[in-house]
N, C-alpha and C positions, 0 to 999 in steps of 0.2 A: 297190282297183282293180276295175273292173267286169269280170266274167268271164262270157262268154255260154255257150260250148259246151265240153264236154270229151268226148272219144271214149274209151270203155273197150273193150278187146279182151281177153277171157279166152283164155288159151292153155294147152294141155297137149300137150307133145311135137309142136310145130308147126315144127320146123326146116326142113321142106320149103317152107313158105309164108311164114314170118315176115317175112323181109326184103322180099319183094315186096309183101305186104299193108301193111307199115308205110310203104314208099316211096310207095305209092298213097294211103294215108290222109293222109300229110303234105301232099299237094297240096291237100287240102281243109280240114284241121283242124290248127291249130298246138298244141292242147292234147291230148295223148294219154296215156292210162293203160293199161299192160299188167298184167294180173293173171296171173302165172305160177303155175299150180296144181300145183306139185311136179313139173315136167318132169324127165325122166331122160335126155333126148337132148341135143342141142347147143343147145337153146333158151336156157338160161341164159347160155351163152357168147356167143351172138348178141346177146342183149339188152344185155350189157355193152358191146357195140360201138355201140349205138344212143344217140347223144347227144340231149339235149333232150326226153326222155320220162320220165314217172313210172312206177315199177315197184313192184308189190306182189308179194312172193314167198311162197308157201306152202312150208313145209319138206317137206310130203308132199301127195299128192293129196287134196283135200278136197271136190271136186265143183263142178259148174257153178253150182249155186245159191249156194254159198258165195262163189264168185268174183264173182257179180253182187252179192251182199250187200256185199262189200268195196268194189265200185265205187260202190254207193249211198252208203255211208258216206264214201267219199273225196269224192264230188261235193258232199255236204252240208257236210263239214268245210271244203272249199276254197271253198265259197260260189259255185258255178257256178249259172247259171240253168237250163241244160239238160244232161242226160247222154244221149249216144247210145251204144248198144252194138252191136257187130258181131262176127261170128265171124272166126277167123283161118285158114279153110280154103279161101278164095277162092270160097265159095258166097254171100258177101255182097259186093257190088261197091261199092268206095269212091266210084265215080262217082255213086252215089245219095245220098251225104251231103248235097250241096246241096239236094236235094229234102226231106230231113228237116229241114234248117235252115230252109228257106223255110216249111214247114208249121208249124214251131215259132214262127216270127216272126209268123205270122198270129194267134197267140194264141187259137185256137179250141178247143184240146184240152189235156188234161193228159198223155195218152199218145198217141204216134203209133206205131202198130204195123205193121211190115211185113207184107204179105200176098203169098204166092206164088200164091194162088188167088182173085183179086178177083172172078171170075165164078163161084166155087164150085169144088168138086172135080171138074173136068172130066177124065175119064180120058185123053182125047186129049192133054192138056197135061202128063201125069204119067208118060210112058213111062219116064223115067229114075229115078223114085222107087221104092224098094223097096215091094212090095205091102203088107207089114205096117205100114210107117210111114204109107203113104197111108191105110190102113184105120183105124189108131189115131187119126191126126189128124182124119179125118172124124168118127169117133165122138165123140172128146173135144170137138171144136168144136161139134158138135150138142148135146152134154150141157151145155156151158158156156152156150150160148145159151138153152137151155130152162130151166135152173135159175137163171141169173143175170140174165136179161133183156137179154143182149147180142145183137149182130147181127154176130158175127165171121165171117170166112171162113177164118182161119188162126190156130189157138190156139198154135202152137208156133214161130213165126218169132222168132228172137232179134235180128233187126235192128229196133231200136226207139229212140225218143227219149222221154225222161221229163222232165217239168217237175220240177226238183229240189225245189221247195217241196212237191210232192205226195208225195215219198218218205217224209215223216214218217208217212204212213198205212200203210207197209209194215213188217212184221216177218217177214223171211225166215228161217225156221228149218229149212227143208228144203234140205239141202246139194247134192242131186244134180239129175238131169234132170227130176224131178217138180216142181221149184220152180214152174213156171207154174201148176200146179194149185192151189197155195196162193195164188199171187200174184193170179190172176184173181178169186178169191173176195174178196181184200182190195180190189181195184179196185172191185168191185161194192158192197162194204160201205161204201166211202168215197164212192160216187156220183160217181166221176171220169168226165170226158169222154174218150172214146176215138175216135180216127180211125185208119182203116187206110190205109196208103200202099202201092200196088202196087209190088212189086220183082220182079226176074227169078227164075224158078225154075231153080236150078243144083244139080246133084248130081254133084260130081266123083268121089266115092268111096262108092258105095252099100254097100261092105263094111265101113265103119267101125263099130266096136263101141261099145255103151253100157257094157259091162263087167258081169261077174258075171251074176246072175239076170236082169238087164234085157235081156240079149241074147235071151232067150226072149220072143217077142211077148206070149204069154199072161200071163207073169209081169209084164212091163212094164205092160200094160194094167191088171192087177189092182192093181199098185202105184200107178199114177196115180189110179185110182178111190178107193183107200184114202186117199191124201193129200187128194183133193178132199173126200171125205165127212168126214174128220177136221177139216179147216179150216172147212167150212160148218157144222159142228155147234158150233163154238166160241161164236158169238154169232149172233143173228138178223140177217138182211139187211134193209136199209131198204125201206119201202114204195115209195119212188121209185127206179126203176131207173136205172142209169148210162146215159148217152147214147152211142150209137155212130154213126159216119158213115164214109163211104169217100171218099177223095180221087179225082179222076179218074185213070184209067189212064195210064201213061206211054207 
């Protein structure tokens, strides 16, 4: 049977948002996977009440990168054409799912990556974003563009669509929030086509933690840079750069 889209939602202690996010997502996508990364609140109980979705459960918290790696494996195993990922904190709006689907159906890209900064890191548009996150995103996005030949405006948006056949190029071994630093290198190494899709900038809870040493911005940046340099040193990048484009603003 032909399977076009599956939506994957990584969750960790999201009892506050889970029911509303799933209700909105169901309006746009019938195939939904939730990866519960060892939640210790009521999230597992709420998931048991949700019929018609697939669930992967980690016995303990293993990290955002591991949740995405499991979603990649699921999409390939179940032979979907496209995998869409979105967060479960109401900072990604399910109403944008049709835009990702439409972009995927145009068949011009391997990765459709959400961007909250389609015109660049304009300070006037970022009043709700914690200053350290804004600064790190800006610095890392610039680094990725310079070193990998991309033209991104937002390196860290988790709202994305992936051509499932392209997932064979990825080996995600970084389990935590630094996973994009490894992943973007692999995108460039494979020469994949990337399009950015403008999405709304929403920060509902600027106080949310990364956990452990990553709550210190200096430690977090150093960790991101270490992961990037480690991955980029593994093998050489191709002479031909990956292609990047941006879809019209919504």
